[in-house]
Structure formats: C-alpha cells, structure tokens
TORKEGU-785399 format. One record per residue: x, y, z of N, C-alpha, C, O in turn. Coordinates in steps of 0.05 Angstrom, whole numbers, plus 5000, padded with zeros to 4 digits. Layout:
N
XYZXYZXYZXYZ;...
END
This chain:
304
713838788438715938598444715338458471714238578489;715938198472715638048496716938188520719238278517;715538208542716638368565719138248576721038398583;719337978578721737858589724137908570726337948579;723537898544725637958525726638238528729038288526;724838428533725538708537727238728563729238878564;726538578583728138578608731038488602732938608611;731238268586733838158579735538368564737838398569;734238508545735638708530736538938548738839018546;734839028565735539248583737939168601739739328605;737738928613739938838630742538828615744638908625;742538728590744938718574746038988567748439038567;744239188562745039458557746539578581748639698578;745439538605746639638629749339498634751339628641;749439238630751839078635754139168617756439188625;753439218592755539288572755939588569757939678559;753839748578754040038574753740128546754640338538;752439958529752340018501749939888488749339648492;748540048471746339938455747439748434746339528429;749739828421750839668400751839398410751539188396;753039388434754039138445751738958451751938708446;749539068462747238898467746038788441745138558440;746038958420744938868394746638638383745538448373;749338658386751038438376750538188392750537968380;750138208418749637978435747137828426747137578424;744937978420742437848413742137808383740137708373;744137898368744137878339741638018327740237908310;741138258337739038428326740138698320742438758326;738538868307739439138300739439318324737939278343;741139518323741239718345738539858349737739918372;737139928327734540058330732539888347730939998362;732739628344730939448359731539468389729739448406;734139488396734939518424733839788435732739788457;734339998420733340258429730340258432729240378451;728840128414726040118415725139958440723140038453;726439738447725739578470726039738496724339728513;728239888498728640058522726540278523725540338544;725940398500723940618499721240508508719740648522;720540268498717940148506717840088536715740128548;720039998547720139958576719640218591718140228610;721040428582720740688596717840788594716740908613;716640748570713840828567711940668585710140778597;712440408586710740228603711040298632709040298647;713540348641714040408669713340698677712740758700;713440878657712941158662715241298676714841498689;717641188673720041318684722341308664722341138646;724241478668726741478651728641268663729241288687;729541088647731340878657734340948652736040878668;734841078630737641128622738041418615736341548603;740341518623741241788614743241738592745341608596;742641848568744341798545746042048539745042278539;748641998534750442208525752042098502751841868495;753742268490755342178468757541988477758641838461;758041978503760241818513759441578530760841378532;757041588541756241368560753241348563751741538557;752441118573749741068582749741028612751240858622;748241178626748241168655745441118665743641278659;744940908681742240858692741441088711743141178727;739041168710737941348730737641188756738040948757;736841328777736241188802734040978798734240748808;731941058784729840868778730840638760730140408763;732640718741733740518723735540318737735540078730;736940408758738640228773737040038789737639798791;734940138802733139968818731739768800731439528807;730839858777729539678758731439458748730639228745;733939538743735939358733736239118752736238888743;736439178778736838958798734538758797735038518798;732138858794729838678794729438538767728538308766;730038688746729738568719731838348716731238138704;734238388726736338188725735437938740735837708730;734237978763733337748779731137598764731037348764;729337748751727137618736728237448713727337228708;730337548700731537398678732937148689732636938677;734337178711735636948723733636738732734136498727;731436818744729436628753728136478730727536248732;727736628708726536488685728436278674727536058666;731036338674733036148664733135908683733335678674;733035958709733135738728730635568726730735318729;728335688720725835538717726035358693725035128694;727235448671727535278647729335038653728734818646;731635098668733434878674732134678692732534438689;730534768712729234588730727234408715727034168720;725734528696723834378680725134168663724033958658;727634228654729034038638730633838654731833648643;730533868681731933688698734933728699736433548705;735833978692738634038692739334268710741134418704;737834298732738234528749741034538762741934748771;742334298763744934298776747034438758749134518769;746534468733748434598715747834898714745834978703;749635058726749235348727750035468700751935378687;748635678692749235818667749236118671748536218693;750136258651750136548651752636658665754736538666;752336908675754537048688754037098717751837158725;756137058733756037108762758137318769760537278764;757237548781759137748789759537728820757637748835;762037688827762737648855764737858864766737908850;764137988886765938188898767438058921766237918937;770038118923771638008945774138178949774938328931;775338158973777838298978780038168961780037928956;781938338953784038248935785638008945785837808932;786738038969788437828980786937568985787837348979;784637588997783037359003782337208978782636958977;781537348957780837218932783337088919783136858909;785537218920788037108908788836848922789736658908;788536838948789436608963787436378964788136148964;784836448966782836248973780536218952779036018954;780336398933778136368914779236298886778436098875;781036458876782036408849783236128845782736008825;784836028864786035768860783935538859784535328848;781535588870779435378870777435418847775735248843;777735628831775835678810775735458789773535388779;778035338781777835128761775934898769774534798752;775934828795774234618804771234698801769734528791;770534938808767735028806766935058777764734978770;768635168761768035208732767834938718766234908699;769334738726769134478714766434348720765234218704;765434408744762734298752760534438736758434328732;761034688728759034848714760134978689760835208689;760434818668761834908644760435138629761735268612;757935188634756435408621756335658637754835848630;757835668659757835908676760236088671762435988667;759836348672761936538670762136688697760036758708;764536748707764836888732766437138728768637138717;765337358738766737618739767537668768765837698785;770137668773771137738800771738028802773538128787;770438168819770838458824772438478850771338458872;775038518847776838508871777438788880778538958866;776738848905777139108917776939078947775138948957;778939208961778839188991776739379002776039359026;775539558986773439728995770739578994770539388979;768839659010766139549009764539698988763539908993;764439588964763139718942760039678944759039508957;758639848929755739838928754839608910755539608886;753439418921752739178906750839238882751239128861;748839408887746939468866748339628844748039568821;749839838852751140008833753039858815753339918791;754439658827756439508811755339258799756839108786;752739208803751538968791752538708803752938508789;753138708829754338478842752138278851750138358863;752538028845750737818854751337708882749637638897;753937708888754937598913757437738922759237778906;757437828947759937948959760837778982759337688998;763537738983764737599005766137809022768137929013;765137849046766238059063766937949090765637779101;769138069101770137989127769538199149769338439143;769238099173768838279196765938359200764138239189;765538559217762838659223761538779199762938909182;758938739196757438849173755839079182753739049195;756739319176755339559185753039639167751239779175;753139539142751039619122748539449126748639199124;746339569133743839429138742339359113740439199113;743139469090741739419065742839169051743339169027;743238959066744438719056742938479067741838489089;742938259051742137999061744637849065746137809046;745237749089747837629095747537359108745637299122;749537189103749836929116752736869122754436889104;753336809146756136749153756936479141755536279144;759236479128760136229115762936139124763835929116;764236289141766836209151767736379174766736599179;769636269189770836419212773736339214774436099211;775436529221778336479223779336599249778236789259;781536489258782936599281784536839273785536849251;784837029291786937229289789337129305789037009327;791737169294794137059307796337269307796437449290;798137239326800637409327802737259311803437029317;803737389290805537249272807737429261807437679260;809837309252812137439240813837229227813336989230;816037309214817837119203819536999225819937119246;820636759220822436639239824936819244825936829266;825836949222828137129225827637359243829337439259;825137469242824437689260824537599289825737729306;823337369295823337269323826137199332826737229356;827737089314830537019321832137269329833837259347;831537489317832937739322831837889346833338009362;829237889350827938059370826737899393825738019412;826837639392825737479414822837399409821437529393;822037179421819337079417817537159441818037069463;815437309436813637389459812037139468811236969451;811537129493809836909504807437009518805536859524;807337279525804937389538804337659524806037769510;801837759527801138019515803038239523803738419507;803938239549805738449558808338449543809638659540;809238209533811738199518811538349492813638429481;809138389481808838519455809538809456810238929436;809438929480810039219482812839279474813439499464;814739089477817439139469818039069440820339079432;816038999425816438919397815439129377813739289383;816739129354815739289332813339149319813338899317;811339299311808939179299808239319273808839559269;807039169255805839279231802839269234801739049239;801439489232798639509238796939529213797439689195;794939349211793039359189790739549196789139479214;790639769184788839989193785939929186784140069197;785339739168782539689161781239479180778939409177;782839379199781639199219780339359241781639439260;777739409237776339579255775939459283775339599302;776339199286776039069312778439109330778239069354;780739179318783139199334784939429326785239629340;786239389303788239589295790739569313792239379311;791139769330793439769348792639659375794439569390;790039659382789139579409787839309409785939259394;788939129425787938849425787538749453789038819471;785438589457784938469483785338159479783938039463;787138049495787737769494786437629518786137749539;785537379514784237229535785536949537786236819517;785936869562787036599567785536489592786036579614;783736309587781936209608780436439620778836569607;780936499646779436719659781036979660780137179671;783436979648785137209648784737369623784537259601;784637639625784337819602786438039604786738169625;787838089582789938299582789538469556789338349534;789538729559789438909536792039049532793339139552;792939069507795439209501795139379476793339339460;796939569474797039739450799639679436801839719447;799539589411801939529395803539779390802439989385;806139749391807939969384808639949354809939759345;807640149339807940129310808840389297807940599304;810740359279811540589262810540559233810740739217;809340319228808440259200805440179202804739979215;803740319188800940259186800240229157801040389140;798740019151798139939123795139889120793939759137;794039979097791139959093790339729075787939699070;792239569065791639349047792939099057795239109066;791638869056792738619065795238539050797138429062;795338589024797638519008800138679019802338569020;799638929027801839089038802738989065805038979071;800738899081801338779107803138529104805038499118;802438369085804038129080806838199072808738089082;807138389054809738469045811438579068813838529069;810138729086811638849108812538629127814838639137;810838429132811638209150813938049137815837979151;813737999111815837849098818537999097820637879096;818338269099820738439099821838479128823738629132;820738339147821638349175821338629187822938709204;819238779178818739039190817539019218817639209233;816538789224815338749250813438509251813038379230;812338459274810238259276807538379270807338629269;805538219267802838319261800738149275801237909280;798538269282796138119290794338109265793438309256;793937869255792537849229790937589228791437399242;789037589210787437349204789337129193791037189176;788836879201790436669190789836629160791436509146;787436719151786836709122788936859106789636779084;790037079117791837259103794637139099796137219082;795236939116798036829115797936519115799936399121;795836399106795536109108797735959093798735759104;798536039068800635889055803335899070804735689072;803936129081806536159095806436029122808535939132;804136029135803935889161804335589156805535449173;803335479134803635199129806535129121807534919129;807835309106810535259097812635319119814935219117;811935469139813835549160815235809154816835899170;814535939131815736199125814836409144816336609149;812536379156811436549177810736379201809636159198;811336479224810836329249808836469266809036719270;806936329277804936439296805836369324806736149330;805536559342806336529370803936599388801936709379;804236529414802236599434799436489427797436609434;799336249415796736139408795036049432792735999429;796336049455794835979479793236229490791536199507;793836459478792336699484790436749461791236759437;787836779466785836799445785237089438785137269456;784837139413784037399402781237369389780437139384;779837589385777237569371777537439344779337509329;775737259337775837129310774737339290773637539297;775037269264774037439243772237269225773037049218;769937369218767937219203768037299173768637529166;767337109156766837169128763937119123762836919130;762637319110759837309104759337319074760737459059;757237179066756237209038754037409038752037379053;754337619023752337839022751037848995752237808974;748437898996746837918971745238178972744538268994;744738308950743138548950740438508961739038308955;739538688978736938668991734738718970735138868951;732538588973730238638956729838418936728038418920;731638218936731237988919732537738931734337758947;731537508924732737268933735337228919735737308896;737237108933739837048920739336848897737736658900;740736878875740436698853741736428861743336408879;740836218846741935948851744935948848746335818864;746036088828748936078824750336228846752536148853;749236448856750436588878750536418903752536398917;748236288909748136108933750035878930751435808950;750235758907751935528904754935608905756535458915;755635838895758335928896759135988925761335918934;757336118940757836168968758235908984760035889000;756535708978756835448991759435318983760735179000;760335358959762935248950765235368966766935218975;765235638968767335768984767235679013769235629025;764835649024764435559051765735289055767135229075;765235109036766334839038769434839036770734689050;770435009019773435029016774635119042776635009051;773535329055774635429080774335219102776135189119;772035079103771634889124773634669122774634569143;774234579098776234369094779034459103780534299115;779634709097782434799103782834889132784934849143;780735009144781135139170779635019193780335069216;777534869189775834769211777434619232777034669256;779234439225780734289246782234479264782434429288;783434689253785034869269783235029288784035069311;780835109278779035259296777935079318777635179341;777434829312776334659333778334609355777634569378;780934619348783034579368783834829382785434829401;782735059372783635319383782435369411782835569423;
END
C-alpha cells in the first residue's frame, strides 16, 4: 500500500478510535484498514496501537507517530492546493483548544465568518479551562491565556487585554465606588483562583506610585463562567480580564473603576505542538482570532 495512504488510514483510525469507522470513511473493507496499520507497524518496527474489545489506544510510539503522520497528510494536502492555485481555501479538520468562556464570547460568534471564507473546512472546538495535552488530544492549535509554563510548545502571542476592577452598578451603588487600591480593602471581592498572576494579591501602578493590596474574599471560583455569575449576582467586585466581561462592559451591565491605576495585562497565545510546523489552517485561524481581538480591543489598550 502507498505509504501516504497508510498514514491517512492510521490517522483516521486514531481520530475515530475505530477500524470500522476508518473503513467507512475511505469506503474500503475493515480488513484493508487492519492490514494497512499492521504494515506500518512492521515497517516501523514498533507497536502503534493497543487493541482491546472496547477500545483502540495508541502506544507512546503510536501517539508520537500520529502527530507526525497527521502533519505529513496535512502538508500533502496543502501541496496539492498550492499546485492547483487554491491554497487560500482551507480543507479538512482543524482541532482548536480554548477556554470555555473565552471561546463562547470571542470565538464561537465569529466562526460563521471564518467558515464562510473556507467552506471545505471543519472545526472541532475542544473547550476546557484546563491546559490539556495537545499531542494526546490531537490538537492543532491551542488558545491560552497568561504565562506559559509548558516548554514543549511552539507559541506566538496574538492578543493582550487589560485587567480591570469591575462589578455591577448595583454593587457600587450599595457599597461605594473605590478610587484607590487602599479603598478595595473595605470591599467584598470574588477571586478567580486560576489567575496565577494575582488571585487575591494585586499590585497597582499609577505613574511612579505602586501599591499592593490583598483582596478580602469569602468566595473563590476556579472557572470564568462562575466568576461572571458571581459578579452578576452582586457577590462582590472582581479583578478580571476585560475579555471575560466585554459584552457587559459595553452595555453598562458591569462597570469598571480605578482605570487610572494599572494592573498587569494578560496575554493570549497561539500554541502548536512542538516537533512540527503549524499547519496552514492553524496559522490562519490564529491570525483570524488575532484580527478579531485587535479590532475589538486595540483602541482601549492604546488609551490605557
């Protein structure tokens, strides 16, 4: 069997977790799929898949081979498109990992525009606030915020947002509006525990002045959606990325205060699995998200 065809079959088997599903996709018999995988294992001299009555699981070698085989298949497809003069039209499947709230507010609403530009492209959004393993989950592109502790990544910064002190107008009407960091000590706060740069402890800067404070909090939340719900319920004010509350900041449902005091910004990075070049569709999707954020937030950041 043609080696590239065998690569395609193996990638489809891993993606679907099934010999029969791969056979249906290529319109061939299941024995042909099993034979292609067996020939790959014989050629490579390693076991690629662990087979049981309930599942197919790639071995460590199989997972490493999957990442590179998938890239080879993608590059061959891109080479064909380029030769035909249609490289601008993306095809196939793109798996993107992103945080739940960020994707809901800033990615999903813009998907129709991107999909209209690329009618032959399919997108799988893997939404999880945890930093998942890109290779293990077969991710082509991850959108991650904050510091990147994992060195096994190829990353490019594509956006930056302000952190702001915010709450509902009703909360401020009842508890008063803080104007300095010291004023925050008398306020109730909702703390986002996954914000490793701050959490309860924040350092504010205004020109040459620097003040550090510890928020007084009885409620700590590990998910941005929960943080939003807590703020909307007037449980307290929060220090949060403006990305997390952009619709409500625009509508006035949530109010930001103390904008003359600066907090550390938060970055959004496009991450790709190390060991291969990012595919054209992953790069173009990252650029698309970058453009969306620049359009929506750049003026505010320039004036900050």
